Phi, psi and omega in degrees: 000321178298322180299318179297322181299314182289322177297320178297319179293319177299320178297322178296319177295319177299319179296322178296318178294323180295338178303329178289322190292336181265006187241145169210160184293335182263354183081002180271213183287159183282143175294128181301328179295322178293317179301318179295318179296320179298316179299320178295319178296317180299314182297314180296318180295317180298316180295313183295313183286327177297325179288346180269005186304329181263003182283167182274186184298320181295324177295322178294317180301319178295318179295320179296319177296320178296319178297319178297318179296320179295318179296315180297318179295319179298317180293323180293336183274355181296118181287128180080001179284136180247145179302128181226021183303322181286354178264000183244131174237148179252147173271207181271140176287136177222158179273146174264170181292342181260014175093353177276173175240156179218158177215129176285146176230148179235132176254129178248101181278107181270002185274172183267009174217162180284150179218156166267153179231139172239126189235130173263121178248127176259136174255127184236157174275181184299335179271359180091005179285137180292127178254322185198161180224139174220154179238131183237137174252130176254114184291151176006093174269121185294157177307130179070007183254184178235156175224148180239154174204173176231127175265126181239137179298154180277348183214170178293133177230142180229172182081195179279119181239133176245160178233144177224149171275112180279315179209155173209137176230149174244147182205000000 
């Protein structure tokens, strides 16, 4: 089960890196140099987090913080991406049948053209400690419209879990 937990976190870091690969300032094809860098980040993250499978809770907390930093950095690197955190609202956190948690999110596009949105959702415990990070892409939300998605944790979480939108960009 611990191995699955680390693999899930590595997948979350990979998803954060993938946020870069689908974006360009012109909305056209992705720059090959960006694609290559993303592949390198994914490989490094998988190796590092996979090696922590036997580590303790403090090592996981450190890895979760690193994953959050990687996701935030990936979102900050989106060319032409504009801050859209105030356009995203979260619903109530609920448990899934497999022990993970999920939260519905709604994007309200107030602009005069359609956009894609990439959103980083952090899952925290009751004390505010980071438990998990996930990145969700909401495809083409029409001008003046809304889009929905569900952010699901990468691993089993228990206890009181809250969710926050850490970052969101539209492009």
